[in-house]
C-alpha positions in Angstrom: 45.7 39.1 9.0 46.3 35.8 7.3 42.6 35.1 7.2 41.9 38.4 5.4 44.6 37.7 2.8 43.3 34.2 2.2 39.7 35.6 1.7 41.1 38.2 -0.8 43.1 35.6 -2.7 39.9 33.4 -3.0 37.9 36.3 -4.2 40.6 37.2 -6.8 40.7 33.6 -8.0 37.0 33.5 -8.4 37.2 36.5 -10.8 39.5 34.5 -13.1 37.0 31.7 -13.6 35.5 31.6 -17.1 31.8 30.9 -17.4 30.8 27.5 -18.7 28.8 27.4 -21.9 25.7 25.3 -21.7 23.4 23.7 -24.2 20.9 26.3 -25.4 18.1 23.7 -25.4 18.8 22.4 -21.9 16.3 24.6 -20.2 13.6 23.8 -22.8 14.2 20.1 -22.3 14.0 20.3 -18.6 10.8 22.4 -18.8 9.2 19.8 -21.2 10.1 16.9 -18.8 8.5 18.8 -15.9 5.3 19.4 -17.9 4.9 15.7 -18.6 3.0 13.7 -16.0 4.9 10.5 -15.2 2.9 7.3 -15.1 2.2 6.1 -11.6 4.2 3.0 -10.9 4.1 0.8 -7.8 7.5 -0.4 -6.7 7.9 -4.1 -7.3 8.8 -4.9 -3.7 5.4 -3.6 -2.6 3.7 -5.9 -5.1 5.6 -8.9 -3.8 4.8 -8.0 -0.2 1.1 -7.7 -1.0 1.0 -11.0 -2.8 2.8 -12.7 0.1 0.4 -11.1 2.6 -2.6 -12.2 0.6 -1.2 -15.8 0.3 -0.7 -16.0 4.0 -4.2 -14.8 4.7 -5.6 -17.3 2.2 -3.7 -20.2 3.8 -4.8 -19.1 7.3 -8.4 -18.9 6.3 -8.3 -22.3 4.5 -6.7 -24.0 7.6 -9.3 -22.4 9.9 -12.1 -23.4 7.6 -10.9 -27.0 7.5 -10.5 -27.3 11.2 -14.0 -25.8 11.7 -15.5 -28.3 9.2 -13.8 -31.3 10.8 -15.0 -30.5 14.3 -17.9 -32.7 15.5 -21.2 -30.9 15.1 -23.0 -30.4 18.4 -26.2 -28.4 18.8 -26.0 -25.9 21.6 -29.0 -25.2 23.8 -29.9 -22.1 21.8 -29.8 -24.0 18.5 -32.1 -26.7 20.1 -34.6 -24.1 21.2 -34.6 -22.5 17.8 -35.3 -25.8 16.1 -37.9 -26.8 18.7 -40.0 -23.7 18.4 -39.5 -23.4 14.6 -37.6 -20.1 14.7 -35.1 -21.3 12.2 -37.4 -20.4 9.2 -36.1 -17.5 7.2 -39.5 -17.0 5.6 -40.9 -13.6 6.8 -44.5 -14.6 6.0 -44.4 -17.8 7.8 -45.8 -17.6 11.3 -45.4 -20.7 13.5 -47.3 -19.3 16.5 -50.6 -21.3 16.7 
């Protein structure tokens, strides 16, 4: 019984609420903003993350390149065969098979 009385009291109090007056141009302003296409912006933290990743990749590549250039150059067996038989030429019209 108390629950029904409480529900009736809430419904009666809702009838006493006066409607709020709104700005007559509010709906027009909202529709105009929805019609505009916002400029695509990338969040700043993604820009910083990308720059950091590219910098790390650059330093890793430079360090690998320096260690590869400092290593003593030794010809492998395949490289010796290529040089011995003249297969190192990149000229397509050159034929070294006599």
